[in-house]
MIKOL-317791 format. One record per atom (N, C-alpha, C): residue number from 1; atom name; x, y, z. Coordinates in Angstrom, 1 decimal. Example, Ala and Ser with C-alpha at 12.3 -4.5 7.8 and 13.67 -1.06 7.14 Angstrom:
% residues 2
GUGU|1|N|13.2|-5.7|7.8;
GUGU|1|CA|12.3|-4.5|7.8;
GUGU|1|C|13.2|-3.3|7.8;
GUGU|2|N|12.8|-2.2|7.1;
GUGU|2|CA|13.7|-1.1|7.1;
GUGU|2|C|12.9|0.0|7.9;
***
This chain:
% residues 204
GUGU|1|N|100.6|82.8|103.3;
GUGU|1|CA|101.0|82.9|101.9;
GUGU|1|C|100.7|81.6|101.2;
GUGU|2|N|100.0|81.6|100.1;
GUGU|2|CA|99.5|80.4|99.5;
GUGU|2|C|99.8|80.5|98.0;
GUGU|3|N|99.9|79.3|97.4;
GUGU|3|CA|100.1|79.2|96.0;
GUGU|3|C|98.7|79.0|95.3;
GUGU|4|N|98.5|79.7|94.2;
GUGU|4|CA|97.3|79.6|93.5;
GUGU|4|C|97.6|79.2|92.0;
GUGU|5|N|96.8|78.4|91.4;
GUGU|5|CA|97.1|77.9|90.1;
GUGU|5|C|95.9|78.1|89.2;
GUGU|6|N|96.0|79.1|88.2;
GUGU|6|CA|95.0|79.3|87.2;
GUGU|6|C|94.9|78.2|86.2;
GUGU|7|N|96.1|77.8|85.8;
GUGU|7|CA|96.2|76.6|84.9;
GUGU|7|C|97.7|76.1|85.2;
GUGU|8|N|98.0|75.0|84.5;
GUGU|8|CA|99.3|74.4|84.8;
GUGU|8|C|100.5|75.2|84.3;
GUGU|9|N|100.2|76.2|83.5;
GUGU|9|CA|101.3|77.1|82.9;
GUGU|9|C|101.5|78.3|83.7;
GUGU|10|N|100.5|78.6|84.6;
GUGU|10|CA|100.6|79.9|85.4;
GUGU|10|C|100.5|79.5|86.9;
GUGU|11|N|101.5|79.8|87.7;
GUGU|11|CA|101.5|79.6|89.1;
GUGU|11|C|101.8|80.9|89.8;
GUGU|12|N|100.9|81.2|90.7;
GUGU|12|CA|101.0|82.5|91.4;
GUGU|12|C|101.1|82.3|92.9;
GUGU|13|N|101.8|83.1|93.6;
GUGU|13|CA|101.9|83.1|95.1;
GUGU|13|C|101.3|84.3|95.6;
GUGU|14|N|100.3|84.1|96.5;
GUGU|14|CA|99.7|85.3|97.2;
GUGU|14|C|100.4|85.5|98.5;
GUGU|15|N|101.1|86.7|98.6;
GUGU|15|CA|101.9|87.0|99.7;
GUGU|15|C|101.3|88.1|100.6;
GUGU|16|N|101.5|88.0|101.9;
GUGU|16|CA|101.1|89.1|102.8;
GUGU|16|C|102.3|89.9|103.2;
GUGU|17|N|102.4|91.2|102.9;
GUGU|17|CA|103.5|92.0|103.1;
GUGU|17|C|103.1|93.0|104.2;
GUGU|18|N|104.0|93.2|105.2;
GUGU|18|CA|103.7|94.1|106.3;
GUGU|18|C|103.7|95.6|105.8;
GUGU|19|N|102.9|96.4|106.5;
GUGU|19|CA|102.7|97.8|106.1;
GUGU|19|C|104.1|98.6|106.0;
GUGU|20|N|105.0|98.2|106.8;
GUGU|20|CA|106.3|98.9|106.9;
GUGU|20|C|107.2|98.6|105.6;
GUGU|21|N|106.8|97.5|104.9;
GUGU|21|CA|107.6|97.1|103.7;
GUGU|21|C|106.9|97.4|102.4;
GUGU|22|N|105.5|97.5|102.5;
GUGU|22|CA|104.8|97.5|101.2;
GUGU|22|C|105.1|98.8|100.4;
GUGU|23|N|105.5|99.8|101.0;
GUGU|23|CA|105.7|101.1|100.3;
GUGU|23|C|106.9|100.9|99.3;
GUGU|24|N|107.7|99.9|99.5;
GUGU|24|CA|108.9|99.8|98.6;
GUGU|24|C|108.7|98.7|97.5;
GUGU|25|N|107.5|98.0|97.6;
GUGU|25|CA|107.2|96.9|96.6;
GUGU|25|C|106.6|97.5|95.4;
GUGU|26|N|107.1|97.1|94.2;
GUGU|26|CA|106.5|97.6|92.9;
GUGU|26|C|106.3|96.4|92.0;
GUGU|27|N|105.3|96.6|91.1;
GUGU|27|CA|105.1|95.6|90.1;
GUGU|27|C|106.4|95.5|89.2;
GUGU|28|N|106.8|94.2|89.0;
GUGU|28|CA|108.1|94.0|88.2;
GUGU|28|C|109.2|93.6|89.1;
GUGU|29|N|109.1|93.8|90.4;
GUGU|29|CA|110.2|93.4|91.3;
GUGU|29|C|110.4|91.9|91.2;
GUGU|30|N|111.7|91.5|91.2;
GUGU|30|CA|112.0|90.1|91.3;
GUGU|30|C|111.8|89.5|92.6;
GUGU|31|N|111.5|88.2|92.7;
GUGU|31|CA|111.2|87.6|94.0;
GUGU|31|C|111.8|86.1|93.9;
GUGU|32|N|112.0|85.6|95.1;
GUGU|32|CA|112.4|84.2|95.3;
GUGU|32|C|111.4|83.6|96.2;
GUGU|33|N|110.8|82.5|95.7;
GUGU|33|CA|109.7|81.8|96.5;
GUGU|33|C|110.3|80.5|97.1;
GUGU|34|N|110.0|80.3|98.4;
GUGU|34|CA|110.3|79.1|99.1;
GUGU|34|C|109.0|78.4|99.4;
GUGU|35|N|108.8|77.2|98.9;
GUGU|35|CA|107.6|76.4|99.2;
GUGU|35|C|107.9|75.4|100.3;
GUGU|36|N|107.1|75.4|101.3;
GUGU|36|CA|107.3|74.5|102.5;
GUGU|36|C|107.4|73.1|102.1;
GUGU|37|N|106.7|72.7|101.0;
GUGU|37|CA|106.7|71.3|100.6;
GUGU|37|C|108.0|70.9|99.9;
GUGU|38|N|108.8|71.9|99.5;
GUGU|38|CA|110.1|71.7|98.8;
GUGU|38|C|111.1|72.5|99.6;
GUGU|39|N|111.5|72.1|100.8;
GUGU|39|CA|112.4|72.9|101.6;
GUGU|39|C|113.8|73.1|101.1;
GUGU|40|N|114.2|72.2|100.1;
GUGU|40|CA|115.6|72.3|99.6;
GUGU|40|C|115.6|73.1|98.3;
GUGU|41|N|114.5|73.7|97.9;
GUGU|41|CA|114.5|74.3|96.6;
GUGU|41|C|113.9|75.7|96.7;
GUGU|42|N|114.2|76.6|95.8;
GUGU|42|CA|113.6|77.9|95.7;
GUGU|42|C|113.3|78.2|94.2;
GUGU|43|N|112.3|79.1|94.0;
GUGU|43|CA|111.8|79.3|92.7;
GUGU|43|C|111.7|80.8|92.4;
GUGU|44|N|112.1|81.2|91.2;
GUGU|44|CA|112.1|82.7|90.9;
GUGU|44|C|110.7|83.1|90.5;
GUGU|45|N|110.4|84.4|90.7;
GUGU|45|CA|109.1|84.9|90.3;
GUGU|45|C|109.2|86.4|90.1;
GUGU|46|N|108.1|87.0|89.7;
GUGU|46|CA|108.0|88.5|89.5;
GUGU|46|C|106.7|89.0|90.1;
GUGU|47|N|106.8|90.1|90.7;
GUGU|47|CA|105.6|90.7|91.3;
GUGU|47|C|104.7|91.2|90.2;
GUGU|48|N|103.4|90.8|90.2;
GUGU|48|CA|102.5|91.2|89.1;
GUGU|48|C|101.3|92.1|89.7;
GUGU|49|N|101.2|92.1|91.0;
GUGU|49|CA|100.1|92.9|91.6;
GUGU|49|C|100.5|93.3|93.0;
GUGU|50|N|100.2|94.6|93.4;
GUGU|50|CA|100.4|95.1|94.7;
GUGU|50|C|99.1|95.7|95.2;
GUGU|51|N|98.6|95.1|96.3;
GUGU|51|CA|97.3|95.5|96.8;
GUGU|51|C|97.4|97.0|97.4;
GUGU|52|N|96.3|97.7|97.2;
GUGU|52|CA|96.2|99.1|97.7;
GUGU|52|C|95.4|99.2|99.0;
GUGU|53|N|94.7|98.2|99.3;
GUGU|53|CA|93.9|98.2|100.6;
GUGU|53|C|94.4|97.1|101.5;
GUGU|54|N|94.4|97.4|102.8;
GUGU|54|CA|94.9|96.4|103.8;
GUGU|54|C|94.0|95.1|103.8;
GUGU|55|N|94.6|94.0|104.2;
GUGU|55|CA|93.9|92.8|104.3;
GUGU|55|C|93.1|92.8|105.6;
GUGU|56|N|91.8|92.6|105.5;
GUGU|56|CA|90.9|92.6|106.7;
GUGU|56|C|90.9|91.2|107.3;
GUGU|57|N|91.1|91.1|108.6;
GUGU|57|CA|91.1|89.8|109.3;
GUGU|57|C|90.2|89.9|110.5;
GUGU|58|N|89.6|88.8|110.8;
GUGU|58|CA|88.7|88.7|112.0;
GUGU|58|C|89.6|88.2|113.2;
GUGU|59|N|89.7|89.1|114.1;
GUGU|59|CA|90.5|88.7|115.3;
GUGU|59|C|90.9|90.0|116.1;
GUGU|60|N|92.0|89.9|116.8;
GUGU|60|CA|92.4|91.0|117.6;
GUGU|60|C|92.7|92.3|116.8;
GUGU|61|N|92.3|93.4|117.4;
GUGU|61|CA|92.6|94.7|116.7;
GUGU|61|C|94.0|95.1|116.8;
GUGU|62|N|94.8|94.4|117.6;
GUGU|62|CA|96.2|94.7|117.7;
GUGU|62|C|97.1|93.9|116.6;
GUGU|63|N|96.5|93.2|115.7;
GUGU|63|CA|97.2|92.5|114.7;
GUGU|63|C|97.8|93.5|113.8;
GUGU|64|N|99.0|93.2|113.2;
GUGU|64|CA|99.7|94.0|112.3;
GUGU|64|C|99.0|94.1|111.0;
GUGU|65|N|99.0|95.3|110.4;
GUGU|65|CA|98.4|95.5|109.1;
GUGU|65|C|99.3|95.0|108.0;
GUGU|66|N|98.7|94.3|107.0;
GUGU|66|CA|99.4|93.7|105.9;
GUGU|66|C|98.6|93.9|104.6;
GUGU|67|N|99.4|93.8|103.5;
GUGU|67|CA|98.8|94.0|102.2;
GUGU|67|C|99.1|92.8|101.3;
GUGU|68|N|98.2|92.5|100.3;
GUGU|68|CA|98.4|91.4|99.5;
GUGU|68|C|99.3|91.7|98.3;
GUGU|69|N|100.2|90.9|98.0;
GUGU|69|CA|101.1|91.0|96.9;
GUGU|69|C|101.1|89.7|96.1;
GUGU|70|N|100.9|89.8|94.8;
GUGU|70|CA|100.8|88.6|94.0;
GUGU|70|C|102.2|88.4|93.2;
GUGU|71|N|102.8|87.3|93.3;
GUGU|71|CA|104.0|87.0|92.6;
GUGU|71|C|103.8|85.8|91.6;
GUGU|72|N|104.1|86.1|90.3;
GUGU|72|CA|103.9|85.0|89.3;
GUGU|72|C|105.3|84.3|89.2;
GUGU|73|N|105.3|83.0|89.3;
GUGU|73|CA|106.5|82.2|89.2;
GUGU|73|C|106.9|82.1|87.8;
GUGU|74|N|108.2|82.3|87.5;
GUGU|74|CA|108.8|82.1|86.2;
GUGU|74|C|109.4|80.8|86.0;
GUGU|75|N|109.4|79.9|87.0;
GUGU|75|CA|109.9|78.6|87.0;
GUGU|75|C|108.8|77.6|87.3;
GUGU|76|N|108.9|76.4|86.8;
GUGU|76|CA|107.9|75.4|87.1;
GUGU|76|C|108.2|74.7|88.4;
GUGU|77|N|107.2|74.2|89.1;
GUGU|77|CA|107.3|73.4|90.3;
GUGU|77|C|106.8|72.0|90.1;
GUGU|78|N|107.6|71.0|90.2;
GUGU|78|CA|107.1|69.6|89.9;
GUGU|78|C|106.0|69.2|90.9;
GUGU|79|N|105.0|68.5|90.3;
GUGU|79|CA|103.9|68.0|91.1;
GUGU|79|C|103.3|69.1|92.1;
GUGU|80|N|103.2|70.3|91.6;
GUGU|80|CA|102.6|71.4|92.4;
GUGU|80|C|101.1|71.2|92.7;
GUGU|81|N|100.7|71.7|93.8;
GUGU|81|CA|99.3|71.6|94.2;
GUGU|81|C|98.9|73.0|94.7;
GUGU|82|N|97.6|73.4|94.4;
GUGU|82|CA|97.1|74.7|94.9;
GUGU|82|C|97.0|74.7|96.4;
GUGU|83|N|97.2|75.8|97.0;
GUGU|83|CA|97.1|75.9|98.4;
GUGU|83|C|98.3|75.6|99.3;
GUGU|84|N|99.4|75.3|98.6;
GUGU|84|CA|100.7|75.0|99.3;
GUGU|84|C|101.2|76.3|100.0;
GUGU|85|N|101.7|76.2|101.2;
GUGU|85|CA|102.3|77.3|101.9;
GUGU|85|C|103.6|77.7|101.4;
GUGU|86|N|103.9|79.0|101.4;
GUGU|86|CA|105.2|79.4|100.9;
GUGU|86|C|105.6|80.7|101.5;
GUGU|87|N|106.9|81.1|101.3;
GUGU|87|CA|107.4|82.3|101.8;
GUGU|87|C|108.1|83.0|100.6;
GUGU|88|N|108.2|84.3|100.6;
GUGU|88|CA|108.8|85.0|99.5;
GUGU|88|C|109.8|86.1|100.0;
GUGU|89|N|110.9|86.2|99.2;
GUGU|89|CA|111.8|87.3|99.4;
GUGU|89|C|111.8|88.2|98.2;
GUGU|90|N|111.3|89.5|98.3;
GUGU|90|CA|111.2|90.4|97.2;
GUGU|90|C|112.3|91.4|97.2;
GUGU|91|N|113.0|91.5|96.1;
GUGU|91|CA|114.1|92.4|95.9;
GUGU|91|C|113.6|93.8|95.5;
GUGU|92|N|113.6|94.7|96.5;
GUGU|92|CA|113.1|96.1|96.2;
GUGU|92|C|114.1|97.1|95.8;
GUGU|93|N|115.4|96.7|95.9;
GUGU|93|CA|116.5|97.6|95.5;
GUGU|93|C|117.7|96.8|95.3;
GUGU|94|N|118.6|97.4|94.5;
GUGU|94|CA|119.9|96.7|94.2;
GUGU|94|C|120.9|97.8|93.9;
GUGU|95|N|122.1|97.6|94.4;
GUGU|95|CA|123.2|98.6|94.2;
GUGU|95|C|124.5|97.8|94.1;
GUGU|96|N|125.3|98.1|93.1;
GUGU|96|CA|126.6|97.4|92.9;
GUGU|96|C|127.6|98.1|93.7;
GUGU|97|N|128.6|97.4|94.2;
GUGU|97|CA|129.7|97.9|95.0;
GUGU|97|C|129.3|98.8|96.1;
GUGU|98|N|128.3|98.4|96.8;
GUGU|98|CA|127.8|99.2|98.0;
GUGU|98|C|128.5|98.8|99.2;
GUGU|99|N|128.7|99.7|100.2;
GUGU|99|CA|129.2|99.4|101.5;
GUGU|99|C|128.1|98.9|102.3;
GUGU|100|N|128.2|97.7|102.8;
GUGU|100|CA|127.1|97.1|103.6;
GUGU|100|C|127.6|96.8|105.0;
GUGU|101|N|126.8|97.1|106.0;
GUGU|101|CA|127.1|96.9|107.4;
GUGU|101|C|126.0|96.1|108.1;
GUGU|102|N|126.3|95.2|109.0;
GUGU|102|CA|125.3|94.5|109.7;
GUGU|102|C|124.4|95.4|110.5;
GUGU|103|N|123.1|95.0|110.5;
GUGU|103|CA|122.1|95.9|111.2;
GUGU|103|C|122.4|96.0|112.7;
GUGU|104|N|123.1|95.0|113.3;
GUGU|104|CA|123.4|95.0|114.7;
GUGU|104|C|124.4|96.1|115.0;
GUGU|105|N|125.0|96.7|114.0;
GUGU|105|CA|126.0|97.8|114.2;
GUGU|105|C|125.4|99.2|114.4;
GUGU|106|N|124.2|99.3|113.9;
GUGU|106|CA|123.5|100.6|113.8;
GUGU|106|C|123.0|101.0|115.2;
GUGU|107|N|123.2|102.2|115.6;
GUGU|107|CA|122.7|102.7|116.9;
GUGU|107|C|122.4|104.2|116.8;
GUGU|108|N|121.8|104.8|117.8;
GUGU|108|CA|121.5|106.2|117.9;
GUGU|108|C|122.2|106.9|119.0;
GUGU|109|N|122.7|108.1|118.8;
GUGU|109|CA|123.4|108.8|119.9;
GUGU|109|C|123.1|110.3|119.8;
GUGU|110|N|123.0|110.9|121.0;
GUGU|110|CA|123.0|112.4|121.1;
GUGU|110|C|124.5|112.8|121.4;
GUGU|111|N|124.9|114.0|121.0;
GUGU|111|CA|126.3|114.4|121.1;
GUGU|111|C|126.8|114.3|122.6;
GUGU|112|N|125.9|114.6|123.6;
GUGU|112|CA|126.3|114.6|125.0;
GUGU|112|C|126.6|113.1|125.4;
GUGU|113|N|126.0|112.2|124.7;
GUGU|113|CA|126.1|110.8|125.2;
GUGU|113|C|127.4|110.1|124.7;
GUGU|114|N|128.2|110.9|123.9;
GUGU|114|CA|129.4|110.3|123.4;
GUGU|114|C|130.7|110.8|124.2;
GUGU|115|N|130.5|111.8|125.1;
GUGU|115|CA|131.6|112.3|125.8;
GUGU|115|C|132.1|111.4|126.9;
GUGU|116|N|133.4|111.3|127.1;
GUGU|116|CA|134.0|110.6|128.2;
GUGU|116|C|133.9|111.5|129.5;
GUGU|117|N|133.3|111.1|130.5;
GUGU|117|CA|133.2|111.9|131.7;
GUGU|117|C|133.4|111.0|133.0;
GUGU|118|N|133.8|111.7|134.1;
GUGU|118|CA|133.8|111.0|135.3;
GUGU|118|C|132.4|110.8|135.9;
GUGU|119|N|132.2|109.9|136.7;
GUGU|119|CA|130.8|109.6|137.2;
GUGU|119|C|130.2|110.8|137.9;
GUGU|120|N|131.0|111.5|138.7;
GUGU|120|CA|130.4|112.7|139.4;
GUGU|120|C|130.0|113.7|138.4;
GUGU|121|N|130.8|114.0|137.4;
GUGU|121|CA|130.4|115.0|136.4;
GUGU|121|C|129.3|114.5|135.6;
GUGU|122|N|129.2|113.2|135.3;
GUGU|122|CA|128.1|112.7|134.6;
GUGU|122|C|126.7|112.8|135.3;
GUGU|123|N|126.7|112.6|136.6;
GUGU|123|CA|125.5|112.8|137.4;
GUGU|123|C|125.1|114.3|137.4;
GUGU|124|N|126.1|115.2|137.5;
GUGU|124|CA|125.7|116.6|137.4;
GUGU|124|C|125.1|117.0|136.1;
GUGU|125|N|125.7|116.4|135.0;
GUGU|125|CA|125.2|116.7|133.7;
GUGU|125|C|123.8|116.2|133.5;
GUGU|126|N|123.5|115.0|134.0;
GUGU|126|CA|122.1|114.4|133.9;
GUGU|126|C|121.1|115.3|134.7;
GUGU|127|N|121.6|115.8|135.9;
GUGU|127|CA|120.7|116.7|136.6;
GUGU|127|C|120.4|118.0|135.9;
GUGU|128|N|121.4|118.5|135.3;
GUGU|128|CA|121.2|119.8|134.6;
GUGU|128|C|120.3|119.6|133.3;
GUGU|129|N|120.5|118.4|132.7;
GUGU|129|CA|119.7|118.1|131.5;
GUGU|129|C|118.3|117.9|131.8;
GUGU|130|N|118.0|117.4|133.0;
GUGU|130|CA|116.6|117.2|133.4;
GUGU|130|C|115.9|118.6|133.6;
GUGU|131|N|116.6|119.7|133.9;
GUGU|131|CA|116.0|121.0|134.0;
GUGU|131|C|116.1|121.8|132.7;
GUGU|132|N|116.7|121.2|131.7;
GUGU|132|CA|116.8|121.9|130.4;
GUGU|132|C|115.7|121.4|129.5;
GUGU|133|N|114.9|122.4|129.0;
GUGU|133|CA|113.8|122.0|128.1;
GUGU|133|C|114.2|121.7|126.7;
GUGU|134|N|115.4|122.1|126.3;
GUGU|134|CA|115.9|121.9|125.0;
GUGU|134|C|116.3|120.4|124.8;
GUGU|135|N|116.0|119.9|123.7;
GUGU|135|CA|116.3|118.5|123.4;
GUGU|135|C|117.4|118.3|122.3;
GUGU|136|N|118.4|117.5|122.6;
GUGU|136|CA|119.4|117.2|121.5;
GUGU|136|C|118.8|116.2|120.5;
GUGU|137|N|119.2|116.4|119.3;
GUGU|137|CA|118.7|115.5|118.3;
GUGU|137|C|119.7|114.3|118.2;
GUGU|138|N|119.0|113.1|118.1;
GUGU|138|CA|119.8|111.9|118.0;
GUGU|138|C|120.3|111.7|116.5;
GUGU|139|N|121.5|111.1|116.4;
GUGU|139|CA|122.0|110.8|115.0;
GUGU|139|C|122.2|109.3|115.0;
GUGU|140|N|121.9|108.7|113.8;
GUGU|140|CA|122.2|107.3|113.6;
GUGU|140|C|123.7|107.2|113.1;
GUGU|141|N|124.3|106.1|113.6;
GUGU|141|CA|125.7|105.9|113.2;
GUGU|141|C|126.2|104.5|113.7;
GUGU|142|N|127.5|104.3|113.6;
GUGU|142|CA|128.1|103.1|114.0;
GUGU|142|C|129.4|103.5|114.7;
GUGU|143|N|129.9|102.6|115.5;
GUGU|143|CA|131.2|102.8|116.2;
GUGU|143|C|132.3|102.1|115.4;
GUGU|144|N|133.3|102.9|115.0;
GUGU|144|CA|134.4|102.3|114.2;
GUGU|144|C|135.6|102.1|115.2;
GUGU|145|N|136.3|101.0|115.0;
GUGU|145|CA|137.4|100.6|115.8;
GUGU|145|C|138.7|101.1|115.2;
GUGU|146|N|139.5|101.8|116.0;
GUGU|146|CA|140.8|102.2|115.5;
GUGU|146|C|141.8|102.2|116.7;
GUGU|147|N|142.8|101.4|116.5;
GUGU|147|CA|143.9|101.2|117.6;
GUGU|147|C|143.3|100.8|118.9;
GUGU|148|N|142.3|99.9|118.9;
GUGU|148|CA|141.7|99.4|120.1;
GUGU|148|C|140.7|100.3|120.8;
GUGU|149|N|140.4|101.4|120.2;
GUGU|149|CA|139.3|102.3|120.7;
GUGU|149|C|138.3|102.6|119.7;
GUGU|150|N|137.1|103.0|120.2;
GUGU|150|CA|136.0|103.2|119.2;
GUGU|150|C|135.7|104.7|119.1;
GUGU|151|N|135.2|105.1|117.9;
GUGU|151|CA|134.8|106.4|117.6;
GUGU|151|C|133.4|106.4|116.9;
GUGU|152|N|132.5|107.2|117.3;
GUGU|152|CA|131.2|107.2|116.7;
GUGU|152|C|131.2|107.9|115.3;
GUGU|153|N|130.7|107.3|114.3;
GUGU|153|CA|130.6|107.9|113.0;
GUGU|153|C|129.2|108.0|112.6;
GUGU|154|N|128.7|109.2|112.3;
GUGU|154|CA|127.4|109.4|111.7;
GUGU|154|C|127.3|108.8|110.3;
GUGU|155|N|126.2|108.1|110.0;
GUGU|155|CA|126.1|107.5|108.7;
GUGU|155|C|124.8|107.9|108.1;
GUGU|156|N|124.8|107.9|106.8;
GUGU|156|CA|123.5|108.0|106.0;
GUGU|156|C|123.3|106.7|105.3;
GUGU|157|N|122.1|106.1|105.6;
GUGU|157|CA|121.8|104.7|105.1;
GUGU|157|C|120.9|104.8|103.9;
GUGU|158|N|121.0|103.7|103.1;
GUGU|158|CA|120.2|103.6|101.9;
GUGU|158|C|119.4|102.3|101.9;
GUGU|159|N|119.6|101.4|101.0;
GUGU|159|CA|118.8|100.2|100.9;
GUGU|159|C|119.1|99.3|102.2;
GUGU|160|N|118.0|98.7|102.7;
GUGU|160|CA|118.1|97.9|103.9;
GUGU|160|C|117.5|96.5|103.6;
GUGU|161|N|118.1|95.5|104.2;
GUGU|161|CA|117.6|94.2|104.1;
GUGU|161|C|117.4|93.6|105.5;
GUGU|162|N|117.2|92.3|105.6;
GUGU|162|CA|117.0|91.6|106.9;
GUGU|162|C|118.2|91.7|107.8;
GUGU|163|N|119.4|91.6|107.2;
GUGU|163|CA|120.6|91.5|108.0;
GUGU|163|C|121.6|92.7|107.8;
GUGU|164|N|121.5|93.3|106.7;
GUGU|164|CA|122.5|94.4|106.4;
GUGU|164|C|121.8|95.7|105.9;
GUGU|165|N|122.5|96.8|106.0;
GUGU|165|CA|122.0|98.0|105.4;
GUGU|165|C|123.1|98.7|104.6;
GUGU|166|N|122.7|99.4|103.6;
GUGU|166|CA|123.7|100.1|102.8;
GUGU|166|C|124.1|101.5|103.5;
GUGU|167|N|125.4|101.8|103.5;
GUGU|167|CA|125.9|103.0|104.0;
GUGU|167|C|126.3|103.9|102.8;
GUGU|168|N|125.6|105.0|102.7;
GUGU|168|CA|125.8|105.9|101.5;
GUGU|168|C|127.0|106.9|101.9;
GUGU|169|N|127.1|107.3|103.1;
GUGU|169|CA|128.1|108.2|103.5;
GUGU|169|C|128.4|108.0|105.0;
GUGU|170|N|129.7|108.3|105.4;
GUGU|170|CA|130.1|108.2|106.8;
GUGU|170|C|131.1|107.1|107.1;
GUGU|171|N|131.2|106.1|106.1;
GUGU|171|CA|132.2|105.0|106.3;
GUGU|171|C|133.0|104.9|105.0;
GUGU|172|N|134.1|104.2|105.2;
GUGU|172|CA|135.0|103.9|104.0;
GUGU|172|C|135.2|102.4|104.0;
GUGU|173|N|135.5|101.9|102.8;
GUGU|173|CA|135.7|100.4|102.7;
GUGU|173|C|137.0|100.1|103.6;
GUGU|174|N|136.8|99.0|104.4;
GUGU|174|CA|137.9|98.6|105.3;
GUGU|174|C|137.7|99.0|106.7;
GUGU|175|N|136.8|100.0|107.0;
GUGU|175|CA|136.5|100.3|108.4;
GUGU|175|C|136.0|99.1|109.1;
GUGU|176|N|136.4|99.0|110.3;
GUGU|176|CA|136.0|97.9|111.2;
GUGU|176|C|135.0|98.4|112.2;
GUGU|177|N|133.8|97.9|112.2;
GUGU|177|CA|132.7|98.4|113.1;
GUGU|177|C|132.4|97.4|114.2;
GUGU|178|N|131.8|98.0|115.2;
GUGU|178|CA|131.4|97.2|116.4;
GUGU|178|C|129.9|96.7|116.2;
GUGU|179|N|129.7|95.4|116.4;
GUGU|179|CA|128.4|94.8|116.4;
GUGU|179|C|128.2|94.1|117.7;
GUGU|180|N|126.9|94.1|118.1;
GUGU|180|CA|126.6|93.4|119.4;
GUGU|180|C|125.2|93.7|119.8;
GUGU|181|N|124.8|93.2|121.0;
GUGU|181|CA|123.5|93.4|121.6;
GUGU|181|C|123.2|94.9|121.7;
GUGU|182|N|121.9|95.3|121.6;
GUGU|182|CA|121.5|96.7|121.7;
GUGU|182|C|122.0|97.4|123.0;
GUGU|183|N|121.9|96.7|124.2;
GUGU|183|CA|122.3|97.2|125.4;
GUGU|183|C|123.8|97.5|125.5;
GUGU|184|N|124.5|96.6|124.9;
GUGU|184|CA|126.0|96.8|124.9;
GUGU|184|C|126.4|98.0|124.1;
GUGU|185|N|125.7|98.2|122.9;
GUGU|185|CA|126.1|99.4|122.1;
GUGU|185|C|125.6|100.7|122.8;
GUGU|186|N|124.5|100.7|123.5;
GUGU|186|CA|124.1|101.9|124.2;
GUGU|186|C|125.0|102.4|125.2;
GUGU|187|N|125.9|101.5|125.8;
GUGU|187|CA|126.8|101.9|126.8;
GUGU|187|C|128.1|102.5|126.2;
GUGU|188|N|128.3|102.3|124.9;
GUGU|188|CA|129.6|102.7|124.3;
GUGU|188|C|129.7|104.2|124.2;
GUGU|189|N|130.9|104.7|124.4;
GUGU|189|CA|131.2|106.1|124.2;
GUGU|189|C|132.5|106.3|123.4;
GUGU|190|N|132.7|107.4|122.9;
GUGU|190|CA|134.0|107.7|122.2;
GUGU|190|C|135.2|107.4|123.0;
GUGU|191|N|136.2|106.8|122.4;
GUGU|191|CA|137.5|106.4|123.1;
GUGU|191|C|137.3|105.3|124.1;
GUGU|192|N|136.2|104.6|124.1;
GUGU|192|CA|136.1|103.4|125.0;
GUGU|192|C|137.0|102.3|124.3;
GUGU|193|N|137.7|101.6|125.2;
GUGU|193|CA|138.6|100.5|124.6;
GUGU|193|C|137.7|99.3|124.3;
GUGU|194|N|138.1|98.6|123.3;
GUGU|194|CA|137.4|97.3|122.9;
GUGU|194|C|138.4|96.3|122.5;
GUGU|195|N|138.0|95.0|122.6;
GUGU|195|CA|138.8|93.9|122.2;
GUGU|195|C|138.1|93.2|121.0;
GUGU|196|N|138.8|93.0|119.9;
GUGU|196|CA|138.2|92.3|118.8;
GUGU|196|C|138.3|90.8|119.0;
GUGU|197|N|137.2|90.1|118.9;
GUGU|197|CA|137.2|88.7|119.0;
GUGU|197|C|137.3|88.0|117.7;
GUGU|198|N|138.3|87.2|117.5;
GUGU|198|CA|138.4|86.5|116.2;
GUGU|198|C|137.5|85.3|116.2;
GUGU|199|N|136.9|85.1|115.0;
GUGU|199|CA|136.0|84.0|114.8;
GUGU|199|C|136.8|82.7|114.9;
GUGU|200|N|136.1|81.7|115.6;
GUGU|200|CA|136.7|80.4|115.8;
GUGU|200|C|136.6|79.6|114.5;
GUGU|201|N|137.6|79.0|114.1;
GUGU|201|CA|137.6|78.1|112.9;
GUGU|201|C|136.9|76.8|113.2;
GUGU|202|N|136.1|76.4|112.2;
GUGU|202|CA|135.5|75.1|112.3;
GUGU|202|C|136.5|74.0|112.3;
GUGU|203|N|136.6|73.2|113.3;
GUGU|203|CA|137.6|72.1|113.3;
GUGU|203|C|137.1|70.8|112.6;
GUGU|204|N|135.9|70.8|112.2;
GUGU|204|CA|135.4|69.6|111.5;
GUGU|204|C|135.9|69.5|110.1;
***
């Protein structure tokens, strides 16, 4: 990602956006630009161009596909130079009073994976499932804590960011959800006991 300067009054940032994100980017979307040469500052901008063809690169065929997006800055940068490296955060959606949950809370489950069973019964079920050609559909959701135990809640998600996603349905304001490593969440079942860890206060 580089800065280009047509003249001193127009500064543009040429951004490479991954194919998984480009479908949500539109001309007119607001953006925040971080220039490596100014680590303590950020600059506002607006998307003025969204590339329709992928960027061709000479190298490994396994490289991710990306598209060019041009952001025109709406603020001036002191002593700016063309070719400076930068990063951009583009706002593709906005919702007021949305329920937001950390991405680490989202997991997938089949109905049979949520039942509490004894080990022997669980082995038998796994054996029977291996001979059954029908497949259960996975549902996305989160585990909600209530009285020291967890319950899986199916959720419908909306706008997603780097750290949080919007929950359109399935949760209420005030629900306490479980977050943690992927492997830990995969082992959780309904009615499993959990202990809530309180954040340690900064003593400085």
